[in-house]
C-alpha positions, 0 to 999 in steps of 0.5 A: 826385569827389563823391557824389550820393544820389538816389531814384526814386519814383512810382506802381505800374508807372511803371517805376522799377526798369526805369529804374535797370536801363537807367541801369546797363545803358547806362552799362556799370555792370553786372558780367558775372556780374550780367548773366548772372544777369538774362539767365537770369532773363529767359528766360521773357519772350515778347519775349526782352528782358532784364528790367532791373527784376531788377537792383534787384528782388531779393526772390523776392516782388518777382520773382513779383509784378513789383513793388518791395516793399523799398528797393533800393540800387545803387552806380555811378560815371561819370568825372564823379561817384559815385552811390548809387541808392535804388529805392523801392516805388510801392504806397501800403502801402510809402510808409514804405519810401520815407520811410526811403530818401529821408531822406539823398538830395540828389535825387529822381526822380519818375516819371510815366507819360505815359499817366496823368499826375500821380496820387495817389502822384506827389503823395504822394511829391513832398510827402514829398520836400518835407518831407524837404528834398530840394532837387532834383526831376527829373520823369521822364515815362516811357513816352513811346513809348506816347504816340507821343513826343508833345510836347503830352503832355509839356508838359501834364504839365509844366504840371500838375506845375509847379502842384503844385511851386509849392504845395510850394515846391520849389527846383529842378525839372527835366523829362525825357521818356524811355522806360526800356524803350527807353533814350530820353533815359536815357543816350543822346539819343533820336532820336524826340524831336527837340523836346526840347533838354535833357540826358539823365537821366544828363547831368543827374545828372552836372552837377546842383549839389549843393554847396548841397543841405544848406541854403538859407542862407549861414551854415555849419552849427553844430557838433553832436556826439551822444555815442555812447560814453564811453571810460574805460579801467580800466587803470593806464596810461590811468587819466586817459583820458576820451574821448567818441566819436561822429560830427560830424553838422554843422559843425566843432570845433577844439581850444580851442573853448568847448562846451556839453553838453546837456541839462545845460548844463555848459560846458568847452573842447575839450582834444584831438581824436583819430582813430585815435590821431592828434591833430587841430587841427580836425575837420569833419562827417561825421568820427567822432572822439573828443573830450577836454574840459579839465574832467571833465563828467558826459557819457553816451551821448545827450548832445549836445556843441555849440559854445557860440556856436551852441546849439540849441533845448531844450524838452519841448514840440515841434512836428513834421511826422510821417509815420505808418508803422505799421498801428496808429493814432496817437492823441492821448495815445498814448505813444512813445519819441522818438529824436533822434540818439543821445538817447532819451526817452519822449513823448506825442502832445499834439495833432494840429494838422492832417493834410495832404490828399495830393491838395490839400495842404490842412490838415485840422483836428479830426483825432484819429488818424492811419492808415498813411502819413498826414502831419500836424503834431503836438505832442509832450510829452517826459519830458526836454528835447530839444535839436534844430534845425529840420529845415529848418535842419539835418537832422542834429539836426532829424530823429527817429523815434518808437518803439513802447515795447512792440514797439520798432518804428519807427512814425513819421518825424519832422521837428522844426519848433520849440518848441510 
């Protein structure tokens, strides 16, 4: 049984948390004690209905304000598939939370209020989903009960969003009309929208093809192994033991493969692959293993072991897309720490090539600083060579973060494009 990670995104009060609650409730994926807890918490409602949003809005401040602030994760499964749901906040100031939640997702549900249509946050979240390489987008047009289940309203929103999706070059877009509050087309088919002949939301989630969601290419991903820890026991019995522990982030490695260690460029061959004291002939992503090399090479945490026949780009001048996530502005010349995988190096912002207008997706030139939630293309200059792949080709070694040197706070989500 495979696993689908998906995120719900959209503007404020579009009903994201209620949709997830309805999905869990109607698919009978709520434990008895959880149901009792939200029933008690919902007693103050005038209509006497269960507040399904409470299944994900667990913070006290979220329940007091009736909004989502932090990213919430829920797990459930059906006979066909396992799911991890990421509920992202809709407020603009919490867009950075949406970025972190969406980074590992294979599908995004973008909620649109049928009364308001496509708004700024719809465009912003769709742009972020596109930049993060999420290949499947479901446009869930919610609150159809408040527009009389009108097919014309649904069609108009579909046409409007299709224009937006064309600019973003999104591969797969699906449209589903629903009412999360009433349960129309969430798990059970709606009797009020006979004109809609497509699948319900759960049917779509159970059947969407996620086999090709990592890449839109035929060739397999190259072998990448960021070193997390060097195992060198100081005992007489294991005096000759030297292993490099980490997680294979993409591709595969076999015993006897010729490998290169970056950034040093030293070469060797894989002498053994070990996992829990068991030796393997081959290991594939996302296995965590210990690699042994045939020769002694100077390797430390942060180095990248790759197959010699498929090496990444190594450079000190990097072009990247950036989502700025801090209240302090990002300015040309500012210095940060760039982390790619387990590797960290100091860097500076050499240039802001352009900023993206989230409403029109136009490129704005001449920008000298970026504010919270701004999206831009930048050029970074690093103190040491960085080994990476283009994010569009390999998320594992193309994704990075910027860290403030003084506070150690993550201030930017980075998608590496190539050498500048």
